[in-house]
Structures are given as structure tokens and as C-alpha cells.
N, C-alpha and C positions, 0 to 999 in steps of 0.2 A: 578339413576344417575351413570354413569360409574366410576369405581375406578381403571381401568386398569393401569393408570399412576403410581399408588402406587407400582406396581410390580417391578419397575426398579430403584427407588431412591437409594437404599442401595447397589447396585450391582457393584460399582466401576466405574460408568460412569464419575465421576468427575476427573478421572486420579490422578494427584499428588496434587490436590488442598487440602489445609487444611480447607478451608471454602468456601462454595458456597454462593453467595449473590444475592439477588434481591432487587432493590431499586426503589421507585416510589414517585413522588411529584404530587399532584393533587390540582387543584383550588377548594376551598370550594364553591365559588359562582357558578361555573360551575355545580357541583353536585346538588346544591340547585335549579338551574334553571331546570335541568332535572327532578327533583322530582316534580316540579310544572307543567311542560309541558307534561310529560308522566306519567299518573297516575299508569301505570303498570310497570314502570321502576324498582321500588323497589322490586316488586314481582319476576321479572325476574332475578335480580342480587343478591339479598340478601335472606338468609333463613328466615323463620318465627322468629326464635330465634334472629337473627341479627336485624330484623325490630323492634322487641319488645325492644331490648337493645338500639337502636338508637332513638326510639320515634319520636320526631319531630325535632331533632337537626341535621341540615345539616352537621355540622362538624364531627359528629360521622359516618354518612353515607360516607362522603368523606374519612375519615381515613380507613374505611373498604374497600372502593373501591381501595384506594392506596395499601392496604395490599394484595388484590386479584391480582392487577397488579404486585406487587413485587413477589408474589408466582409464577405467570405465567412466569416472567422473570427468576426466579431461576430454574424452570423446564426446560426452554429453554437452560439455561446454562449447566445443567448436562445431557441434551439429553434425557429427558423422555417425554412421551405424555403430552401435556398441557391441564389441566382440564378446564371445563367451569367455568364462574364466580360463578354460583349458587352452583356448586360442592365444591367450596372452601368456608369454613366457618371459621370465626375468632370467637373464643369462649373465653369469659372471665370467668375464674374459680375464685371462692371465695378466696380472699387473695393471688392470684397469677398472674403471667404474662399471657397475652392472648396466647392461643395455636391455631394451625391450624389443621382443619380436612378437609379431602378430601373424598367426598361421604359418610360422616358420620363416618369416621374412623380417629382416632388420627394419626398424623404424628410426625416426629422428627424436623419439621421446627419450629424454633423460630422466633417470629415476634415482632417488636417494632413499636408502633403507637404514633404519636404526631401531633399537629396542632398549627400553629402560623402565624400571619401576613397574614391571608387569605389562607394559604396553609396547606394541610394535607400531612404528610410525613410518609412513612412506609418502614421498612427494614425487609426482610425475609432472614433467614440464616439457612444453613444446615451444621453443623460441621462435621469434618472428621469421627467421630464415626458413624454418621448417613449415611455417604456415603460409608464407607468401614467397612466390618466385622459385620454388623447387618442384621437381617432378613428383608425381604421386608415389612412384617406386624408384629406388636407385636405378640408374641406367644399366641395362644388362652389359656384361663384359664384352659380348660380341657385337655391340651396337657401333656402327660407323655412320657418320653423317657427312654429306658432301661439304666441301669447303665453300665458304661464302666470302671470298676476298673483297676488300673494299673497292678495288679497281675493276670489279666485274661488270659486265654488260649483259644484256638479255641473251646474247648468243652463248655466254659462258655456261648457262644452265639448260640450254637445249630446247628444242621444239618437241612437244608432245602432240601427237595426232590421235584424237579419240574418235573411234569409229563405232557408232552406237545409235540407238533410238529406232523407233518405228511408231506407227500410228497407235496412240494410247499409252506409249511409254517414252515420250519425249523427255520427260523429267529425268530419266536415268542418264541420258546423254549430258544434260546440263549439270547434274550432280558430279559425274565423273570428270567433266571438263573443269569445273570450278574446284574440285578436289585437287587436280593437278596444279592449277594456278596458285591456290593457297598453300600448297606444299612447296612452292618455290620454282616451278618451271619457268624458264625465260619467256617462252611463247607457247600458246595452246591453240590448236585448231580442233574444232569439233565438227566432224563430217557426218551428216545425217541425210536420210532420204529426203528428196526434194519436197515431198508432200508435207513434211513437218518442219521444213526449214524456217518458215515465217515464225512459227511458235518458238523454236529454239533461238533464232537470231534475236527475237524480242526480249529474251532473258539474258543475253550476253553483251557485255560492254568490253571488258578486258579480254574476253575469249573470242577468237575469230570463228564464226560459223560459216560452213560451206555446204551447199546442196550436192547431193549425189543422185544420178539417174535422171529419168524423165521428170518433167514438172509435177506429175501426179504420183510419183513413186512413193509407196507407203512403207517400203522396207528395202534393205540392201539387196541389190541384184547384180548381175554380171556387168551391166553398163556402169553401175556405181563403182564396181571394182576396177574397171578400166579407167574411170576418172581418178580414182585413188592412185593407180599406178602412174598415170601421166602427170599428176599435179601435186600429190601430197606425200607419197611414200619416200621419194628421194631425199627431201630435206629433213625428214623426221629423225630425231635422236632416240625416240621411243614411241611405241604404239600401244594404245589401249583398245581392245576389241571385245565387244559383247554386251555391255550394259543395255538392257532394253531393246536388243536387236530384233527380237521376234523369232518365230519358227516357221515362216512360210517356206514352201518348197523352193522358191527362187532364192530366198535368203540362205537356206541350207547349202545349196549348190555354190552360191557366191562366196560364202564364208570359207568353204574348203579350198576354193581357188585362191582366196586372199591369203590364207595361212601358208600357201606354198610360194607366195610372192614377197613376204615381209622383208623389209630392208633394214630393220633395226630391232633391238630387243623388244619383246612384245608381251604385254599383259593380256591374258585371256580370262574372261569372267562371264558369269551369268548365262545368257542364252547361247553364247558361243560354246560354252562348256556342254550344255545340253545337246546342242547340235552334234558336236564331236562324239558325245556318248552314244547318240542314236545312229549316226552315220559311219562312225569309225574314222580314225585319222591317226597315222603314225607320227607322233610328235618329233621323231628323229628326222623326218623329212623336211621339217621347218628349217629354213636357212639361217635363222637367228635364234639366240637364246629365248626360251619361253618361260613365263612365270604364270602359273595357274592359281586362281583364287576361289576355289569352290567352298560353299557352305556344305554341311554334312549330307544333305539330300543330293546335291550336285556331285559330291564325291562318291556317293553310293552309285549313281548312274555311271560315272566314269569307270569305277572299279567293277561294276556288275554285281554288286552285293546289296544288302539292305542297309538302311540308315542306322539301324540298331547295331549291325556289325561294324560299321564305321566308328560309331561312338564307343564301342567296346575296345577298340584297339587303334586309337587315333594316331599315336606316335608310330607304332609299328607299321601301320598301313601307309602313312605319309612317307616314311623312310623307304619302304619297299617300292611304292609307286614312283617316287622321284627317281630312284636308282634305275628301275626297269624301263621307264619311259624317257629318261634323259631330260627331265624338266626340273624346275624349282617349283615347289608346291607350298601354297599357303592354305592350310585347312582351317577355316574360320570356326569360331565358336568359343566357348569357355576354355581358356588355355589354348589359344590359337597356336598351331604347329607350323613351323617353317622347316621344310626339308629340301636339301639340294641333292642333285644327282651324284655329287662326289662324297656324300655321306654327312655333310655338315647338317646340324640339327639345332633348332631353337624352339623353346616353348615359352610363350608369353605368360607373364604372371599377373597381368591386370584383371580386375573384375569390375565391370561397370555396366549397369543395366541401360545406360543412356544409348548404347550402341544397338540395343534390341528394338530397332525400329526400321521401317522400310527405307531403303536408299543409302544407308550407311556403308553397305558393301560396295555400291557404286562409287562412293567417295573414296574408299580404300583403293579401288583399282586406279583411280586418278592419282592418288598419292604414290602408288607404286610406279606409275608412269613417270612422275616427276623425279623420283629417286634414280630411276634408270637413265633418264635424260641427263641428269647431272653427273653421270659417269660411274655410279656404283654397279658392281656386278649383281646378277640376279638375286643371289642369296643375301648379300648385304642390303640391297634395295628392299627386299622383302622384310627383313628384320627391322630396318629403319622405318618402313611404312607402317608395319603392324604396331610398333612402339609409339610412333607419333600419333597414329589414329586412336589408339587406346588412351593415350594421355589427353587428347582432345575430348574424348568421351568422358574422362574423369572430370575435366573442367566443366563440361556441360552439366554433368550430374551435380556438381558442387553449386553451380550458379542457378540452375533451373529446377533441380530436384530429380527424383527418380522416375517420374512419370511425365510424359508430354514432350520429351525432347524430340527434335526433328533432325533429319540429316543435314539440313542447312545450318543448324546450330553447331554441328560438329565441324563443318567447313570453316565457320567463323573462328573456331578455336584452334585451327591447325597452326597458324603462325606462332601463337603463344606457347602451344605445346612443344613445337620444335625448338623454340628459343630456350625454354626451360631445360630441355634435354641437352641442348648444345652447351649451355653454361655449366650444367652439372658435369659434362664430360671435360670441359676446360678446367674445372676445379679439380677433377680427378687427376688430370695430367699435371697440374701445378703442384699437387701433393707428391 
């Protein structure tokens, strides 16, 4: 059942409302007649748990029908996609008021049910705290975010070195670098072939751009790797390698050399993954922890199978690949899977179409670099990055709509997304 509507409830769509409300009044006799005339009516509208709760009492079915209608009206009021009846579930918790779940996930919608004089009445409410300032979904239990102490300085959060870009794909390097900066890295260097350095440097103010190789170099080569070794790898707290790197023969050779030299935890993305898939590389020979961020087609190349096979067993494949290769894996897509070599597993619950646009994967690789540079281990960094990135996508979708979002829009939303998650975690600890 789709849960995409969840992604936009808490992103400010209710404007200045202090409370969004949905109200419905339903005839109990009408619902009772439907239950008799249409044997499958209850199965289509109510979950199994709801059917057990209602038993044979028409007034209970009517109350839940009214609640579902009230939730639909509330969603329409705040401008989010309206879920199906079956996706909306009214759950009675022991000793507490009923809660609303959408697609199996708890929401912040409060609901009140009653029936009298042949009528079932339901009110669904979303308070201002739920509309503004809270994440789209409750933070996952395994989410860890790096500390941000008041007395911190730029060195506290580390230097991310982004090694990316080639002629025609300079933008990927810029997006990854800005993703790292907006995710909280203390310093970011973006190292690109000298031939595209003027283009990249012209788009970077807060990020430091550095040329690699001969003045006319159009891609990473062995001379560029030597420059990295001499000037940039040593001080790096994290590396991001691959966005827009290209697939020239010289770049393929240089990349394999670079992976054997890395001095800090390393994010490997995009063309770097395709090169490894084509050339072969034993990830266990890498001297530092490695975090891979493939989309399904890249994962298919890495695993030597079809994209359809990847999608048919995303969790199982990610778990096996991470354990066998000794890496942390982020398998992107709907329900992004994070798998660690030690068996830890995380599946993201967000659904937002704002991330279905070119460049957002480059942004994610930069966010991963920032989380590593701040001191999180590869698995915690991956979970944090995937969650922050998805939250930013939800905010973009809320403010700009479901079509036309750009990767740069996601970058702009990264600070707000992370702060919402951070405050939600603080409230969780306080309770």
C-alpha cells in the first residue's frame, strides 16, 4: 500500500493554521446495509485488525468508516495525496485513545470516534506541531546523528574531499561537494580534472575547488592521483569518489590505484562503481572502510545480475553483498536498503518523488561524506544520510510540488531536514 502521502504532512502545507481538521458523520444503518449486500466490502475498506476489532457490530464499522473519511478530508485540507480507505487504519491501543496509521506507519493525526442516534461521528485533527517543524516520518530507531556542540569549530566536523567530475559532468562534482557542505561538513575540497576546474571553481564559494592533472586534463588520471596523494588525502576525514568521474581508460586505471591509497573512510558512487564492476576490484584490499551507494542498475553491474533480479530481492541481495565484500551498501530506490558487513540492516520508509531527478544521488554521496567526516561509522553514516536526504526530498515536494524539483533544491533543504530530525530525536530522549 502506498505511503507517499506521509511525506508531505509535516512540511508546512497548512500555512498559518494552528489545527487542521477533518470531520465526518455517517449513517450506521447505511454501513450495516453495505456489510450485508456486499460481502467483500469490509475486506476492501478495513484492515484485518480493524475487522477483528469491529466483529459483527455495525456501529464500530461505521465509526471507522467516518474516521477514514475524516482523515481523507484532513489530507485534502493540508494539500497532501489522499490515501486509500484500506491504507488508513484506526488502531485502538491498550488504555489509550485511538491512533491513525497510514500504510502501516503511525502518524500524528489524532482521531475521536463516537456514535449516537443512528449516526457515527469522527473528527481527525493534526495540530500545528505536526504540520510545522517535525519530520515527515518518526525518526527510525537506529538513526544516529553526529553531535553539534556549541563550542565546535570547522575542524570538529572534518574535511571531506570530493574526487569527481569530467568534461560534460562537472555538475556532479559541484552537487556532491555542496551536498557535503549543507550536510554539515566543516570543510569541503572538490578535486576535479584541471580541464573543468574553471567551471567548477566558478560555482563554488564555500567549497574549495582544486585542479588535478595537466592543465588540459579532462578526466582523472595517474598524475591526478599523485596530486591527491601528495596534497589532499592526508588531511581528509572522509572521501567521496565517483560522481561524474567518466569512464575513460586512463580514469579506470587511475581509480583502481586511488582505491588502494585511500586514507579515510570512503564513499564510492556512480562512475566509480561502474568502473569497479567492469574492471574488478577486491573491496577488502581497500585500506579504509568503504560505503557504496549504487542505484539498481549499478548494483546489477556490481553483482553480475540483471536489474530485475536486483529489484526482486533488494534486501537479501544487499545483505549478502555487504557481508561477502566487507562493505557498507546503500541500495538506492523506493525503500532504500542500508546493509553493513556485520549484518546490520536498515530499510528507509520514505516515499518522495522529488528525489526522482538527476543529481540527487550525487547529493546523497556528499551527505554520506559529511556524516563520515563527523565521526559516524559507515553504517550509522549511511542511515543518517539516507534519512536526511529523504526528509529533504519531502520538504522539496511539499514546497514545490511533485514535478520540477531539482537536485539543488534538495541541497537547500538539507539543513532544515537534519534539524527536524535532530529535534525529534531530542524529544524522544526527553520522554
